[in-house]
N, C-alpha and C positions, 0 to 999 in steps of 0.2 A: 504494500500500500504506500510505502514511503516514496517510491520513485514512479508511481503511476502517472503523476502529472508530467514527469519528464518524458515518459513513453508517449503520452498523448501529444505533448508539444512536438516531439520528433516525428511522430506519425502525421500530425497535421501539417508540419512544414514540408515533409516529403510529398504528401498528397497535393498540396498547393503547387509545389514546384513541378511535379509530374503533370498536373492539370494544365499549367500554363504552356507546357511543351506539346500538348496534344493538338492535333489538327481537326479532329471531328468535334463538332460543336456540342453534341449531346454528352459525349464522354468528358469533354472539357468542363462543362457546367457541373456534371455529377461529381467529378473528382475534386474540383475546387470547393464545391459545397461540402463534401465530406471532410476535406482538410480544414475548412473554416469551422465546422462544428467540433472537430477534434481539438482545434486550437482553443476555442472558447471553453470547451469542457475542461481541458487541461488547465487553463487559466483560472477557472472557477474553483477547482479543487486544490489549487496550489496554496502553500502557506502565505500568510499575510506579508512576510518579508519579501518574498519573490514577487508578489503582486505589486507592492509599492515600488520595488526596484524597476520592474518593467514599465510601470506607469511613469516614473521619473525619466527613464530612458526615452520613452516615446514622446514625452513633452519636450525634452531637450532636443530630440531629433526634429520635431516640428519647429522649434524655435530656430534651429540652425538652418532649416530649409527656407525660412522667410528672408534670409539675408541675401 
């Protein structure tokens, strides 16, 4: 149970990456959707420290993108 969130993060990233490389539209949508659900699920069950760190990193990334 300890590393289940890491497995879901990894699976979600892999599925999104594979989905973006597919050429067929139906498989592309299904694969990216599966990856997004796995990423959200992994984020929801992760500890608070990891959630806060990822939120801070994403806000910092958005702040750098505006320059």
